[in-house]
PDB file of N, CA, C and O in Angstrom, chain B, residues numbered from 101:
ATOM      1  N   UNK B 101      -5.135 -26.495  -2.511  1.00  0.00           N
ATOM      2  CA  UNK B 101      -6.467 -26.082  -2.621  1.00  0.00           C
ATOM      3  C   UNK B 101      -6.703 -24.893  -1.765  1.00  0.00           C
ATOM      4  O   UNK B 101      -6.293 -24.843  -0.606  1.00  0.00           O
ATOM      5  N   UNK B 102      -7.408 -23.871  -2.378  1.00  0.00           N
ATOM      6  CA  UNK B 102      -7.699 -22.638  -1.628  1.00  0.00           C
ATOM      7  C   UNK B 102      -8.890 -22.951  -0.661  1.00  0.00           C
ATOM      8  O   UNK B 102      -9.739 -23.808  -0.905  1.00  0.00           O
ATOM      9  N   UNK B 103      -8.863 -22.168   0.462  1.00  0.00           N
ATOM     10  CA  UNK B 103     -10.048 -22.351   1.406  1.00  0.00           C
ATOM     11  C   UNK B 103     -11.333 -21.917   0.730  1.00  0.00           C
ATOM     12  O   UNK B 103     -12.351 -22.582   0.926  1.00  0.00           O
ATOM     13  N   UNK B 104     -11.359 -20.794  -0.091  1.00  0.00           N
ATOM     14  CA  UNK B 104     -12.564 -20.227  -0.546  1.00  0.00           C
ATOM     15  C   UNK B 104     -12.526 -20.453  -2.029  1.00  0.00           C
ATOM     16  O   UNK B 104     -11.406 -20.419  -2.540  1.00  0.00           O
ATOM     17  N   UNK B 105     -13.628 -20.693  -2.861  1.00  0.00           N
ATOM     18  CA  UNK B 105     -13.725 -20.695  -4.184  1.00  0.00           C
ATOM     19  C   UNK B 105     -13.721 -19.304  -4.897  1.00  0.00           C
ATOM     20  O   UNK B 105     -14.328 -18.374  -4.367  1.00  0.00           O
ATOM     21  N   UNK B 106     -13.102 -19.140  -6.002  1.00  0.00           N
ATOM     22  CA  UNK B 106     -13.094 -17.809  -6.600  1.00  0.00           C
ATOM     23  C   UNK B 106     -14.439 -17.149  -6.728  1.00  0.00           C
ATOM     24  O   UNK B 106     -15.420 -17.780  -7.121  1.00  0.00           O
ATOM     25  N   UNK B 107     -14.481 -15.935  -6.412  1.00  0.00           N
ATOM     26  CA  UNK B 107     -15.682 -15.181  -6.435  1.00  0.00           C
ATOM     27  C   UNK B 107     -16.604 -15.307  -5.144  1.00  0.00           C
ATOM     28  O   UNK B 107     -17.650 -14.674  -5.007  1.00  0.00           O
ATOM     29  N   UNK B 108     -16.100 -16.180  -4.239  1.00  0.00           N
ATOM     30  CA  UNK B 108     -16.762 -16.370  -3.003  1.00  0.00           C
ATOM     31  C   UNK B 108     -16.346 -15.613  -1.942  1.00  0.00           C
ATOM     32  O   UNK B 108     -15.130 -15.640  -1.751  1.00  0.00           O
ATOM     33  N   UNK B 109     -16.973 -14.973  -1.226  1.00  0.00           N
ATOM     34  CA  UNK B 109     -16.503 -14.003  -0.015  1.00  0.00           C
ATOM     35  C   UNK B 109     -16.156 -14.980   1.090  1.00  0.00           C
ATOM     36  O   UNK B 109     -16.772 -16.025   1.298  1.00  0.00           O
ATOM     37  N   UNK B 110     -15.084 -14.533   1.796  1.00  0.00           N
ATOM     38  CA  UNK B 110     -14.731 -15.361   3.167  1.00  0.00           C
ATOM     39  C   UNK B 110     -15.686 -14.997   4.245  1.00  0.00           C
ATOM     40  O   UNK B 110     -15.751 -15.715   5.243  1.00  0.00           O
ATOM     41  N   UNK B 111     -16.423 -13.956   4.130  1.00  0.00           N
ATOM     42  CA  UNK B 111     -17.415 -13.498   5.129  1.00  0.00           C
ATOM     43  C   UNK B 111     -18.735 -13.271   4.554  1.00  0.00           C
ATOM     44  O   UNK B 111     -19.145 -12.123   4.727  1.00  0.00           O
ATOM     45  N   UNK B 112     -19.509 -14.054   3.918  1.00  0.00           N
ATOM     46  CA  UNK B 112     -20.702 -13.694   3.251  1.00  0.00           C
ATOM     47  C   UNK B 112     -21.682 -12.834   4.027  1.00  0.00           C
ATOM     48  O   UNK B 112     -22.472 -12.133   3.394  1.00  0.00           O
ATOM     49  N   UNK B 113     -21.687 -12.838   5.340  1.00  0.00           N
ATOM     50  CA  UNK B 113     -22.563 -12.036   5.981  1.00  0.00           C
ATOM     51  C   UNK B 113     -21.923 -10.691   6.563  1.00  0.00           C
ATOM     52  O   UNK B 113     -22.452 -10.066   7.482  1.00  0.00           O
ATOM     53  N   UNK B 114     -20.693 -10.295   5.918  1.00  0.00           N
ATOM     54  CA  UNK B 114     -20.041  -9.227   6.274  1.00  0.00           C
ATOM     55  C   UNK B 114     -20.606  -7.883   6.066  1.00  0.00           C
ATOM     56  O   UNK B 114     -21.821  -7.791   5.896  1.00  0.00           O
ATOM     57  N   UNK B 115     -19.870  -6.838   6.060  1.00  0.00           N
ATOM     58  CA  UNK B 115     -20.413  -5.502   5.772  1.00  0.00           C
ATOM     59  C   UNK B 115     -20.989  -5.305   4.483  1.00  0.00           C
ATOM     60  O   UNK B 115     -20.312  -5.520   3.478  1.00  0.00           O
ATOM     61  N   UNK B 116     -22.306  -4.875   4.401  1.00  0.00           N
ATOM     62  CA  UNK B 116     -23.066  -4.744   3.119  1.00  0.00           C
ATOM     63  C   UNK B 116     -22.269  -3.523   2.401  1.00  0.00           C
ATOM     64  O   UNK B 116     -21.733  -2.596   3.008  1.00  0.00           O
ATOM     65  N   UNK B 117     -22.294  -3.696   1.027  1.00  0.00           N
ATOM     66  CA  UNK B 117     -21.918  -2.551   0.328  1.00  0.00           C
ATOM     67  C   UNK B 117     -22.636  -1.294   0.364  1.00  0.00           C
ATOM     68  O   UNK B 117     -23.866  -1.236   0.376  1.00  0.00           O
ATOM     69  N   UNK B 118     -21.813  -0.213   0.385  1.00  0.00           N
ATOM     70  CA  UNK B 118     -22.483   1.148   0.559  1.00  0.00           C
ATOM     71  C   UNK B 118     -22.559   1.601   1.885  1.00  0.00           C
ATOM     72  O   UNK B 118     -23.026   2.709   2.148  1.00  0.00           O
ATOM     73  N   UNK B 119     -22.062   0.699   2.886  1.00  0.00           N
ATOM     74  CA  UNK B 119     -22.046   1.216   4.365  1.00  0.00           C
ATOM     75  C   UNK B 119     -20.846   2.048   4.670  1.00  0.00           C
ATOM     76  O   UNK B 119     -19.699   1.641   4.490  1.00  0.00           O
ATOM     77  N   UNK B 120     -21.133   3.168   5.114  1.00  0.00           N
ATOM     78  CA  UNK B 120     -19.891   4.078   5.443  1.00  0.00           C
ATOM     79  C   UNK B 120     -19.114   3.548   6.767  1.00  0.00           C
ATOM     80  O   UNK B 120     -19.699   3.110   7.758  1.00  0.00           O
ATOM     81  N   UNK B 121     -17.710   3.654   6.629  1.00  0.00           N
ATOM     82  CA  UNK B 121     -16.940   3.377   7.908  1.00  0.00           C
ATOM     83  C   UNK B 121     -16.795   4.645   8.514  1.00  0.00           C
ATOM     84  O   UNK B 121     -17.203   5.646   7.924  1.00  0.00           O
ATOM     85  N   UNK B 122     -16.206   4.725   9.739  1.00  0.00           N
ATOM     86  CA  UNK B 122     -15.908   5.872  10.488  1.00  0.00           C
ATOM     87  C   UNK B 122     -15.318   6.955   9.832  1.00  0.00           C
ATOM     88  O   UNK B 122     -15.811   8.080   9.919  1.00  0.00           O
ATOM     89  N   UNK B 123     -14.107   6.678   9.056  1.00  0.00           N
ATOM     90  CA  UNK B 123     -13.409   7.667   8.417  1.00  0.00           C
ATOM     91  C   UNK B 123     -14.353   8.345   7.311  1.00  0.00           C
ATOM     92  O   UNK B 123     -14.477   9.568   7.255  1.00  0.00           O
ATOM     93  N   UNK B 124     -14.986   7.501   6.466  1.00  0.00           N
ATOM     94  CA  UNK B 124     -16.047   8.233   5.438  1.00  0.00           C
ATOM     95  C   UNK B 124     -17.010   9.091   6.165  1.00  0.00           C
ATOM     96  O   UNK B 124     -17.403  10.145   5.666  1.00  0.00           O
ATOM     97  N   UNK B 125     -17.410   8.670   7.345  1.00  0.00           N
ATOM     98  CA  UNK B 125     -18.604   9.529   7.993  1.00  0.00           C
ATOM     99  C   UNK B 125     -17.969  10.767   8.305  1.00  0.00           C
ATOM    100  O   UNK B 125     -18.464  11.817   7.897  1.00  0.00           O
ATOM    101  N   UNK B 126     -16.801  10.754   9.066  1.00  0.00           N
ATOM    102  CA  UNK B 126     -16.020  11.975   9.405  1.00  0.00           C
ATOM    103  C   UNK B 126     -15.755  12.858   8.325  1.00  0.00           C
ATOM    104  O   UNK B 126     -15.978  14.066   8.411  1.00  0.00           O
ATOM    105  N   UNK B 127     -15.283  12.301   7.295  1.00  0.00           N
ATOM    106  CA  UNK B 127     -15.079  13.144   5.879  1.00  0.00           C
ATOM    107  C   UNK B 127     -16.205  13.845   5.638  1.00  0.00           C
ATOM    108  O   UNK B 127     -16.147  15.065   5.483  1.00  0.00           O
ATOM    109  N   UNK B 128     -17.330  13.188   5.577  1.00  0.00           N
ATOM    110  CA  UNK B 128     -18.738  13.935   5.128  1.00  0.00           C
ATOM    111  C   UNK B 128     -19.039  15.023   6.047  1.00  0.00           C
ATOM    112  O   UNK B 128     -19.471  16.099   5.633  1.00  0.00           O
ATOM    113  N   UNK B 129     -18.818  14.773   7.332  1.00  0.00           N
ATOM    114  CA  UNK B 129     -19.204  15.727   8.290  1.00  0.00           C
ATOM    115  C   UNK B 129     -18.304  17.010   8.215  1.00  0.00           C
ATOM    116  O   UNK B 129     -18.788  18.125   8.411  1.00  0.00           O
ATOM    117  N   UNK B 130     -17.039  16.825   7.938  1.00  0.00           N
ATOM    118  CA  UNK B 130     -16.111  17.892   7.830  1.00  0.00           C
ATOM    119  C   UNK B 130     -16.078  18.662   6.438  1.00  0.00           C
ATOM    120  O   UNK B 130     -15.515  19.745   6.279  1.00  0.00           O
ATOM    121  N   UNK B 131     -16.688  18.029   5.555  1.00  0.00           N
ATOM    122  CA  UNK B 131     -16.676  18.691   4.200  1.00  0.00           C
ATOM    123  C   UNK B 131     -17.446  19.828   4.174  1.00  0.00           C
ATOM    124  O   UNK B 131     -17.090  20.698   3.380  1.00  0.00           O
ATOM    125  N   UNK B 132     -18.497  20.048   4.908  1.00  0.00           N
ATOM    126  CA  UNK B 132     -19.294  21.327   4.918  1.00  0.00           C
ATOM    127  C   UNK B 132     -18.607  22.315   5.681  1.00  0.00           C
ATOM    128  O   UNK B 132     -19.111  23.437   5.628  1.00  0.00           O
ATOM    129  N   UNK B 133     -17.568  22.180   6.389  1.00  0.00           N
ATOM    130  CA  UNK B 133     -16.891  23.094   7.190  1.00  0.00           C
ATOM    131  C   UNK B 133     -15.435  23.347   6.425  1.00  0.00           C
ATOM    132  O   UNK B 133     -14.735  24.247   6.889  1.00  0.00           O
ATOM    133  N   UNK B 134     -14.983  22.664   5.373  1.00  0.00           N
ATOM    134  CA  UNK B 134     -13.731  22.661   4.739  1.00  0.00           C
ATOM    135  C   UNK B 134     -13.121  23.960   4.520  1.00  0.00           C
ATOM    136  O   UNK B 134     -11.922  24.125   4.741  1.00  0.00           O
ATOM    137  N   UNK B 135     -13.893  24.920   4.087  1.00  0.00           N
ATOM    138  CA  UNK B 135     -13.326  26.348   3.726  1.00  0.00           C
ATOM    139  C   UNK B 135     -12.970  26.885   5.104  1.00  0.00           C
ATOM    140  O   UNK B 135     -11.845  27.352   5.286  1.00  0.00           O
ATOM    141  N   UNK B 136     -13.960  26.840   6.184  1.00  0.00           N
ATOM    142  CA  UNK B 136     -13.482  27.453   7.440  1.00  0.00           C
ATOM    143  C   UNK B 136     -12.337  26.875   8.116  1.00  0.00           C
ATOM    144  O   UNK B 136     -11.470  27.554   8.667  1.00  0.00           O
ATOM    145  N   UNK B 137     -12.349  25.472   8.057  1.00  0.00           N
ATOM    146  CA  UNK B 137     -11.184  24.776   8.797  1.00  0.00           C
ATOM    147  C   UNK B 137      -9.828  25.136   7.933  1.00  0.00           C
ATOM    148  O   UNK B 137      -8.774  25.308   8.547  1.00  0.00           O
ATOM    149  N   UNK B 138      -9.868  25.236   6.653  1.00  0.00           N
ATOM    150  CA  UNK B 138      -8.666  25.541   5.919  1.00  0.00           C
ATOM    151  C   UNK B 138      -8.199  26.937   6.313  1.00  0.00           C
ATOM    152  O   UNK B 138      -7.016  27.087   6.617  1.00  0.00           O
ATOM    153  N   UNK B 139      -9.044  27.976   6.329  1.00  0.00           N
ATOM    154  CA  UNK B 139      -8.867  29.354   6.709  1.00  0.00           C
ATOM    155  C   UNK B 139      -8.233  29.329   8.205  1.00  0.00           C
ATOM    156  O   UNK B 139      -7.255  30.020   8.490  1.00  0.00           O
ATOM    157  N   UNK B 140      -8.825  28.540   9.059  1.00  0.00           N
ATOM    158  CA  UNK B 140      -8.330  28.544  10.453  1.00  0.00           C
ATOM    159  C   UNK B 140      -6.944  28.057  10.525  1.00  0.00           C
ATOM    160  O   UNK B 140      -6.093  28.635  11.202  1.00  0.00           O
ATOM    161  N   UNK B 141      -6.678  26.864   9.743  1.00  0.00           N
ATOM    162  CA  UNK B 141      -5.315  26.260   9.709  1.00  0.00           C
ATOM    163  C   UNK B 141      -4.278  27.331   9.205  1.00  0.00           C
ATOM    164  O   UNK B 141      -3.201  27.546   9.760  1.00  0.00           O
ATOM    165  N   UNK B 142      -4.709  27.931   8.161  1.00  0.00           N
ATOM    166  CA  UNK B 142      -3.685  28.893   7.573  1.00  0.00           C
ATOM    167  C   UNK B 142      -3.492  30.044   8.523  1.00  0.00           C
ATOM    168  O   UNK B 142      -2.351  30.486   8.658  1.00  0.00           O
ATOM    169  N   UNK B 143      -4.486  30.573   9.193  1.00  0.00           N
ATOM    170  CA  UNK B 143      -4.336  31.635  10.121  1.00  0.00           C
ATOM    171  C   UNK B 143      -3.408  31.224  11.193  1.00  0.00           C
ATOM    172  O   UNK B 143      -2.482  31.957  11.541  1.00  0.00           O
ATOM    173  N   UNK B 144      -3.637  30.048  11.736  1.00  0.00           N
ATOM    174  CA  UNK B 144      -2.714  29.664  12.892  1.00  0.00           C
ATOM    175  C   UNK B 144      -1.275  29.391  12.405  1.00  0.00           C
ATOM    176  O   UNK B 144      -0.304  29.647  13.117  1.00  0.00           O
ATOM    177  N   UNK B 145      -1.171  28.870  11.183  1.00  0.00           N
ATOM    178  CA  UNK B 145       0.281  28.677  10.612  1.00  0.00           C
ATOM    179  C   UNK B 145       0.862  30.121  10.472  1.00  0.00           C
ATOM    180  O   UNK B 145       2.055  30.302  10.713  1.00  0.00           O
ATOM    181  N   UNK B 146       0.006  31.215  10.068  1.00  0.00           N
ATOM    182  CA  UNK B 146       0.705  32.506   9.884  1.00  0.00           C
ATOM    183  C   UNK B 146       1.095  33.154  11.152  1.00  0.00           C
ATOM    184  O   UNK B 146       1.995  33.993  11.200  1.00  0.00           O
ATOM    185  N   UNK B 147       0.332  32.716  12.307  1.00  0.00           N
ATOM    186  CA  UNK B 147       0.592  33.427  13.561  1.00  0.00           C
ATOM    187  C   UNK B 147       1.661  32.560  14.491  1.00  0.00           C
ATOM    188  O   UNK B 147       1.880  32.806  15.677  1.00  0.00           O
ATOM    189  N   UNK B 148       2.204  31.631  13.821  1.00  0.00           N
ATOM    190  CA  UNK B 148       3.360  31.044  14.463  1.00  0.00           C
ATOM    191  C   UNK B 148       3.183  29.555  14.950  1.00  0.00           C
ATOM    192  O   UNK B 148       4.007  29.074  15.729  1.00  0.00           O
ATOM    193  N   UNK B 149       2.123  28.836  14.498  1.00  0.00           N
ATOM    194  CA  UNK B 149       1.904  27.499  14.995  1.00  0.00           C
ATOM    195  C   UNK B 149       2.859  26.692  13.944  1.00  0.00           C
ATOM    196  O   UNK B 149       2.572  26.582  12.752  1.00  0.00           O
ATOM    197  N   UNK B 150       3.946  26.183  14.496  1.00  0.00           N
ATOM    198  CA  UNK B 150       4.874  25.479  13.664  1.00  0.00           C
ATOM    199  C   UNK B 150       4.228  24.105  13.266  1.00  0.00           C
ATOM    200  O   UNK B 150       4.444  23.626  12.152  1.00  0.00           O
ATOM    201  N   UNK B 151       3.457  23.498  14.164  1.00  0.00           N
ATOM    202  CA  UNK B 151       2.959  22.145  13.811  1.00  0.00           C
ATOM    203  C   UNK B 151       1.899  22.338  12.639  1.00  0.00           C
ATOM    204  O   UNK B 151       1.899  21.559  11.685  1.00  0.00           O
ATOM    205  N   UNK B 152       1.075  23.300  12.723  1.00  0.00           N
ATOM    206  CA  UNK B 152       0.093  23.463  11.583  1.00  0.00           C
ATOM    207  C   UNK B 152       0.910  23.926  10.347  1.00  0.00           C
ATOM    208  O   UNK B 152       0.554  23.471   9.260  1.00  0.00           O
ATOM    209  N   UNK B 153       1.902  24.728  10.385  1.00  0.00           N
ATOM    210  CA  UNK B 153       2.618  25.183   9.296  1.00  0.00           C
ATOM    211  C   UNK B 153       3.276  23.989   8.609  1.00  0.00           C
ATOM    212  O   UNK B 153       3.233  23.897   7.383  1.00  0.00           O
ATOM    213  N   UNK B 154       3.894  23.054   9.380  1.00  0.00           N
ATOM    214  CA  UNK B 154       4.512  21.822   8.750  1.00  0.00           C
ATOM    215  C   UNK B 154       3.479  20.883   8.005  1.00  0.00           C
ATOM    216  O   UNK B 154       3.659  20.392   6.891  1.00  0.00           O
ATOM    217  N   UNK B 155       2.314  20.709   8.845  1.00  0.00           N
ATOM    218  CA  UNK B 155       1.400  19.874   8.156  1.00  0.00           C
ATOM    219  C   UNK B 155       0.831  20.457   6.950  1.00  0.00           C
ATOM    220  O   UNK B 155       0.512  19.691   6.041  1.00  0.00           O
ATOM    221  N   UNK B 156       0.639  21.883   6.802  1.00  0.00           N
ATOM    222  CA  UNK B 156       0.233  22.545   5.530  1.00  0.00           C
ATOM    223  C   UNK B 156       1.195  22.176   4.569  1.00  0.00           C
ATOM    224  O   UNK B 156       0.827  21.526   3.591  1.00  0.00           O
ATOM    225  N   UNK B 157       2.502  22.533   4.724  1.00  0.00           N
ATOM    226  CA  UNK B 157       3.637  22.307   3.806  1.00  0.00           C
ATOM    227  C   UNK B 157       3.727  20.795   3.236  1.00  0.00           C
ATOM    228  O   UNK B 157       3.791  20.464   2.052  1.00  0.00           O
ATOM    229  N   UNK B 158       3.718  20.053   4.253  1.00  0.00           N
ATOM    230  CA  UNK B 158       3.733  18.470   3.893  1.00  0.00           C
ATOM    231  C   UNK B 158       2.539  18.105   2.948  1.00  0.00           C
ATOM    232  O   UNK B 158       2.688  17.228   2.098  1.00  0.00           O
ATOM    233  N   UNK B 159       1.399  18.750   3.088  1.00  0.00           N
ATOM    234  CA  UNK B 159       0.292  18.459   2.176  1.00  0.00           C
ATOM    235  C   UNK B 159       0.323  19.051   0.906  1.00  0.00           C
ATOM    236  O   UNK B 159      -0.161  18.518  -0.092  1.00  0.00           O
ATOM    237  N   UNK B 160       0.987  20.353   0.924  1.00  0.00           N
ATOM    238  CA  UNK B 160       0.909  21.149  -0.334  1.00  0.00           C
ATOM    239  C   UNK B 160       2.241  20.980  -1.360  1.00  0.00           C
ATOM    240  O   UNK B 160       2.270  21.156  -2.578  1.00  0.00           O
ATOM    241  N   UNK B 161       3.217  20.620  -0.548  1.00  0.00           N
ATOM    242  CA  UNK B 161       4.626  20.567  -1.462  1.00  0.00           C
ATOM    243  C   UNK B 161       4.917  19.119  -1.632  1.00  0.00           C
ATOM    244  O   UNK B 161       5.038  18.343  -0.684  1.00  0.00           O
ATOM    245  N   UNK B 162       5.023  18.794  -2.878  1.00  0.00           N
ATOM    246  CA  UNK B 162       5.518  17.252  -2.974  1.00  0.00           C
ATOM    247  C   UNK B 162       6.879  17.018  -2.407  1.00  0.00           C
ATOM    248  O   UNK B 162       7.690  17.934  -2.279  1.00  0.00           O
ATOM    249  N   UNK B 163       7.133  15.719  -2.052  1.00  0.00           N
ATOM    250  CA  UNK B 163       8.451  15.217  -1.551  1.00  0.00           C
ATOM    251  C   UNK B 163       9.448  15.325  -2.757  1.00  0.00           C
ATOM    252  O   UNK B 163       9.113  15.116  -3.923  1.00  0.00           O
ATOM    253  N   UNK B 164      10.617  15.649  -2.380  1.00  0.00           N
ATOM    254  CA  UNK B 164      11.741  15.476  -3.324  1.00  0.00           C
ATOM    255  C   UNK B 164      12.328  14.065  -3.175  1.00  0.00           C
ATOM    256  O   UNK B 164      12.446  13.445  -2.118  1.00  0.00           O
ATOM    257  N   UNK B 165      12.667  13.671  -4.368  1.00  0.00           N
ATOM    258  CA  UNK B 165      13.228  12.278  -4.297  1.00  0.00           C
ATOM    259  C   UNK B 165      14.801  12.397  -5.204  1.00  0.00           C
ATOM    260  O   UNK B 165      14.875  12.854  -6.345  1.00  0.00           O
ATOM    261  N   UNK B 166      15.722  11.991  -4.577  1.00  0.00           N
ATOM    262  CA  UNK B 166      17.053  11.876  -5.260  1.00  0.00           C
ATOM    263  C   UNK B 166      17.303  10.676  -5.838  1.00  0.00           C
ATOM    264  O   UNK B 166      17.041   9.663  -5.189  1.00  0.00           O
ATOM    265  N   UNK B 167      17.822  10.574  -7.083  1.00  0.00           N
ATOM    266  CA  UNK B 167      18.133   9.323  -7.694  1.00  0.00           C
ATOM    267  C   UNK B 167      19.729   9.460  -8.149  1.00  0.00           C
ATOM    268  O   UNK B 167      20.092  10.453  -8.780  1.00  0.00           O
ATOM    269  N   UNK B 168      20.545   8.527  -7.833  1.00  0.00           N
ATOM    270  CA  UNK B 168      21.813   8.563  -8.129  1.00  0.00           C
ATOM    271  C   UNK B 168      22.196   7.642  -9.343  1.00  0.00           C
ATOM    272  O   UNK B 168      21.888   6.450  -9.342  1.00  0.00           O
ATOM    273  N   UNK B 169      22.794   8.160 -10.251  1.00  0.00           N
ATOM    274  CA  UNK B 169      23.213   7.359 -11.504  1.00  0.00           C
ATOM    275  C   UNK B 169      24.601   7.373 -11.782  1.00  0.00           C
ATOM    276  O   UNK B 169      25.193   8.452 -11.830  1.00  0.00           O
ATOM    277  N   UNK B 170      25.284   6.130 -12.001  1.00  0.00           N
ATOM    278  CA  UNK B 170      26.724   6.007 -12.273  1.00  0.00           C
ATOM    279  C   UNK B 170      26.948   6.291 -13.663  1.00  0.00           C
ATOM    280  O   UNK B 170      26.157   5.882 -14.513  1.00  0.00           O
ATOM    281  N   UNK B 171      28.013   6.992 -13.969  1.00  0.00           N
ATOM    282  CA  UNK B 171      28.344   7.315 -15.395  1.00  0.00           C
ATOM    283  C   UNK B 171      29.331   6.092 -15.929  1.00  0.00           C
ATOM    284  O   UNK B 171      29.517   5.082 -15.249  1.00  0.00           O
ATOM    285  N   UNK B 172      29.930   6.299 -17.204  1.00  0.00           N
ATOM    286  CA  UNK B 172      30.722   5.282 -17.744  1.00  0.00           C
ATOM    287  C   UNK B 172      32.047   5.193 -16.956  1.00  0.00           C
ATOM    288  O   UNK B 172      32.510   4.096 -16.642  1.00  0.00           O
ATOM    289  N   UNK B 173      32.645   6.339 -16.645  1.00  0.00           N
ATOM    290  CA  UNK B 173      33.913   6.263 -16.054  1.00  0.00           C
ATOM    291  C   UNK B 173      33.801   6.385 -14.483  1.00  0.00           C
ATOM    292  O   UNK B 173      34.653   6.977 -13.821  1.00  0.00           O
ATOM    293  N   UNK B 174      32.796   5.841 -13.987  1.00  0.00           N
ATOM    294  CA  UNK B 174      32.775   5.764 -12.444  1.00  0.00           C
ATOM    295  C   UNK B 174      32.209   7.067 -11.804  1.00  0.00           C
ATOM    296  O   UNK B 174      32.129   7.180 -10.581  1.00  0.00           O
ATOM    297  N   UNK B 175      31.823   8.033 -12.651  1.00  0.00           N
ATOM    298  CA  UNK B 175      31.255   9.332 -12.141  1.00  0.00           C
ATOM    299  C   UNK B 175      29.849   9.021 -11.725  1.00  0.00           C
ATOM    300  O   UNK B 175      29.160   8.145 -12.247  1.00  0.00           O
ATOM    301  N   UNK B 176      29.477   9.804 -10.750  1.00  0.00           N
ATOM    302  CA  UNK B 176      28.042   9.531 -10.467  1.00  0.00           C
ATOM    303  C   UNK B 176      27.166  10.921 -10.756  1.00  0.00           C
ATOM    304  O   UNK B 176      27.729  12.015 -10.716  1.00  0.00           O
ATOM    305  N   UNK B 177      26.023  10.818 -10.994  1.00  0.00           N
ATOM    306  CA  UNK B 177      25.114  12.044 -11.268  1.00  0.00           C
ATOM    307  C   UNK B 177      23.969  11.852 -10.312  1.00  0.00           C
ATOM    308  O   UNK B 177      23.501  10.723 -10.160  1.00  0.00           O
ATOM    309  N   UNK B 178      23.502  12.861  -9.676  1.00  0.00           N
ATOM    310  CA  UNK B 178      22.395  12.926  -8.828  1.00  0.00           C
ATOM    311  C   UNK B 178      21.259  13.614  -9.481  1.00  0.00           C
ATOM    312  O   UNK B 178      21.439  14.778  -9.840  1.00  0.00           O
ATOM    313  N   UNK B 179      20.127  13.058  -9.680  1.00  0.00           N
ATOM    314  CA  UNK B 179      18.992  13.704 -10.283  1.00  0.00           C
ATOM    315  C   UNK B 179      18.000  13.926  -9.170  1.00  0.00           C
ATOM    316  O   UNK B 179      17.779  12.988  -8.404  1.00  0.00           O
ATOM    317  N   UNK B 180      17.385  15.067  -9.007  1.00  0.00           N
ATOM    318  CA  UNK B 180      16.417  15.433  -8.080  1.00  0.00           C
ATOM    319  C   UNK B 180      15.188  15.605  -8.765  1.00  0.00           C
ATOM    320  O   UNK B 180      15.170  16.333  -9.757  1.00  0.00           O
ATOM    321  N   UNK B 181      14.042  14.971  -8.330  1.00  0.00           N
ATOM    322  CA  UNK B 181      12.775  15.236  -8.994  1.00  0.00           C
ATOM    323  C   UNK B 181      11.586  15.276  -7.846  1.00  0.00           C
ATOM    324  O   UNK B 181      11.707  14.759  -6.736  1.00  0.00           O
ATOM    325  N   UNK B 182      10.470  15.951  -8.290  1.00  0.00           N
ATOM    326  CA  UNK B 182       9.408  16.031  -7.285  1.00  0.00           C
ATOM    327  C   UNK B 182       8.541  14.709  -7.339  1.00  0.00           C
ATOM    328  O   UNK B 182       8.189  14.303  -8.447  1.00  0.00           O
ATOM    329  N   UNK B 183       8.206  14.067  -6.281  1.00  0.00           N
ATOM    330  CA  UNK B 183       7.126  13.141  -6.335  1.00  0.00           C
ATOM    331  C   UNK B 183       5.789  13.565  -6.454  1.00  0.00           C
ATOM    332  O   UNK B 183       5.482  14.642  -5.943  1.00  0.00           O
ATOM    333  N   UNK B 184       4.905  12.863  -7.072  1.00  0.00           N
ATOM    334  CA  UNK B 184       3.586  13.105  -7.179  1.00  0.00           C
ATOM    335  C   UNK B 184       3.183  14.046  -8.247  1.00  0.00           C
ATOM    336  O   UNK B 184       1.995  14.321  -8.412  1.00  0.00           O
TER     337      UNK B 184
END
């Protein structure tokens, strides 16, 4: 038997719906500066900041995924496709 009945919260006096957590509050605060922050990050990447450049590339370019398939006669084929 389950400790809680279906549809019953394990913490009925927990966080009310609609209350923002720290990440949501930070996201809302940063949204008004998004264009400026992006322009600044791009400028830093263009002037040699490898860390910022890598972060931008990781966000903009999807990850490659390799899949290996075996053929009828033991041959293998590798298929590479973009994730996302």
